[in-house]
C-alpha positions in Angstrom: -38.5 -9.1 -1.4 -37.5 -11.4 -4.3 -40.1 -14.0 -5.3 -37.3 -16.4 -6.6 -35.0 -18.6 -4.6 -31.4 -19.2 -5.0 -31.9 -22.6 -6.4 -34.1 -21.1 -9.3 -31.2 -18.6 -9.9 -28.7 -21.3 -10.1 -30.8 -23.3 -12.5 -31.1 -20.3 -14.8 -27.5 -19.4 -14.4 -26.5 -23.0 -15.4 -27.9 -22.4 -18.9 -25.7 -19.6 -19.5 -22.6 -20.0 -21.7 -19.3 -20.7 -19.9 -16.9 -17.7 -19.2 -14.8 -17.2 -22.3 -11.0 -16.7 -22.1 -11.6 -13.1 -23.5 -13.8 -12.2 -20.6 -11.6 -13.7 -18.1 -8.6 -11.6 -19.8 -10.7 -8.3 -19.4 -11.7 -9.1 -15.8 -7.9 -9.8 -15.0 -6.8 -6.7 -16.8 -9.1 -4.5 -14.7 -8.1 -6.3 -11.4 -4.4 -5.8 -12.2 -5.0 -2.1 -12.7 -7.0 -2.0 -9.5 -4.5 -4.0 -7.5 -1.3 -2.5 -8.9 -1.2 0.7 -6.8 -1.8 -1.2 -3.6 1.0 -2.6 -1.5 1.8 -6.2 -2.0 0.2 -8.5 0.5 -1.5 -11.8 0.8 -4.2 -12.6 -1.8 -6.6 -15.4 -1.6 -7.7 -16.5 -5.3 -9.1 -19.6 -6.6 -8.8 -22.2 -9.4 -11.8 -21.5 -11.8 -14.5 -23.9 -12.7 -15.8 -23.7 -16.2 -18.6 -21.0 -15.1 -16.0 -18.9 -13.2 -13.5 -16.2 -14.4 -10.0 -17.6 -14.8 -7.4 -15.7 -12.6 -4.2 -17.6 -13.7 -3.1 -14.6 -15.7 -3.4 -12.3 -12.7 -1.0 -14.4 -10.7 1.6 -14.0 -13.1 1.1 -10.4 -13.6 1.6 -9.7 -9.8 4.4 -11.9 -8.9 5.3 -9.6 -5.8 2.1 -10.6 -3.9 1.7 -13.8 -2.0 -0.9 -16.0 -3.5 -2.9 -18.6 -1.8 -5.7 -20.9 -2.9 -8.6 -22.7 -1.0 -8.3 -26.2 0.0 -11.6 -28.2 1.0 -10.2 -30.5 3.8 -11.9 -34.0 4.7 -13.8 -32.5 7.6 -15.5 -30.1 5.4 -13.5 -27.0 6.3 -11.7 -24.7 4.2 -8.0 -23.9 4.5 -5.7 -21.8 2.6 -2.3 -22.9 1.0 0.4 -21.5 -1.1 -0.5 -21.2 -4.7 2.7 -22.7 -5.9 2.1 -26.0 -4.2 1.2 -29.0 -6.6 -2.4 -29.3 -7.3 -4.9 -32.0 -7.2 -8.6 -32.4 -8.4 -11.2 -32.2 -5.6 -14.1 -34.5 -6.0 -16.3 -31.4 -6.8 -14.2 -30.6 -9.8 -12.1 -27.8 -8.8 -8.2 -27.8 -8.5 -6.8 -27.3 -5.0 -3.4 -27.4 -3.4 -2.1 -30.6 -2.1 -2.3 -30.9 1.6 1.5 -30.6 2.1 2.6 -27.1 3.1 1.7 -24.9 5.9 -1.8 -23.7 6.1 -2.2 -19.7 5.9 -4.4 -18.3 8.5 -7.3 -16.4 7.5 -6.3 -13.3 9.4 -3.1 -13.1 7.3 -5.3 -12.5 4.2 -5.3 -8.9 2.8 -7.4 -9.4 -0.2 -10.0 -12.1 -1.1 -10.8 -12.7 -4.8 -14.2 -14.5 -4.4 -15.9 -16.6 -7.1 -19.4 -16.7 -7.5 -22.2 -17.9 -9.8 -23.4 -14.4 -9.6 -23.3 -11.1 -7.6 -25.8 -8.4 -7.3 -25.3 -4.5 -7.3 -25.3 -4.5 -3.5 -22.4 -6.9 -3.3 -24.4 -10.1 -2.5 -23.1 -13.3 -3.7 -24.9 -16.3 -4.9 -22.4 -19.3 -4.3 -22.8 -23.1 -4.9 -24.5 -23.4 -1.4 -21.8 -24.7 0.8 -21.2 -21.4 2.7 -17.3 -21.8 2.5 -16.7 -18.2 1.3 -19.3 -16.9 3.7 -17.6 -18.4 6.6 -14.1 -17.1 5.6 -15.5 -13.5 4.8 -17.1 -13.4 8.2 -13.8 -14.5 9.9 -11.6 -12.0 7.9 -9.7 -9.0 9.5 -11.7 -5.8 9.4 -9.3 -4.2 7.0 -9.2 -7.1 4.6 -10.8 -6.4 1.2 -13.2 -8.7 -0.5 -13.8 -8.6 -4.3 -16.4 -10.6 -6.1 -15.3 -11.8 -9.5 -17.6 -12.5 -12.3 -18.6 -11.3 -15.7 -21.2 -8.5 -16.7 -24.0 -11.0 -17.5 -23.7 -12.5 -14.0 -24.1 -9.1 -12.3 -27.7 -9.0 -11.4 -29.9 -6.3 -9.9 -30.8 -8.2 -6.8 -30.2 -11.6 -5.2 -32.0 -13.4 -2.3 -30.1 -12.9 0.8 -29.9 -15.0 4.0 -28.7 -14.2 7.4 -25.4 -16.0 7.0 -24.6 -14.6 3.5 -21.5 -12.2 3.6 -21.4 -9.6 0.8 -18.2 -8.4 -0.9 -16.7 -4.9 -0.9 -16.1 -4.8 -4.5 -17.1 -6.6 -7.8 -14.7 -7.0 -10.6 -16.2 -7.7 -14.2 -15.1 -7.3 -17.7 -16.4 -3.7 -17.4 -14.2 -2.7 -14.3 -14.1 -3.0 -10.7 -17.1 -1.2 -8.9 -18.0 -0.6 -5.3 -21.6 -1.9 -4.9 -24.3 0.5 -3.7 -25.3 -0.3 0.0 -28.5 -2.0 0.4 -31.6 0.1 1.6 
């Protein structure tokens, strides 16, 4: 059992340097190699904040896939919209698609590329505390793949886990895409 809570870990992580463009490029390169042999489908990605890996290059490298982005709605729910829609800045700082355009249902998503402040070697994720991705991952199809996206320095040995936390199936860093070890 961990003796630190999520808030303490978030505070420590906030002191780390921002993700560099070179680190993002390395992660994108590994994701491209990992995704390329798969059949094109619908990928849920995100627009990065300063402490997250930027995936913009990956979208350009895999144009045959259907790319969607999250949008935080006024009621606090998360919806998915086409990544080609014009963007606006949310009050929390992230860019998101405008409200125009159809909502893509969660069950249509084949691959979730999930940001996080940190991940652990069991696939657990430390987010910003809103539970948005936990709810989406809990609602996904059983054959949909979830990939946590981070850098090596944010891949920790262990994170505190709550009952609503949803682990990812894979973690991508600048060292490659790994399948986490199951929790004992």
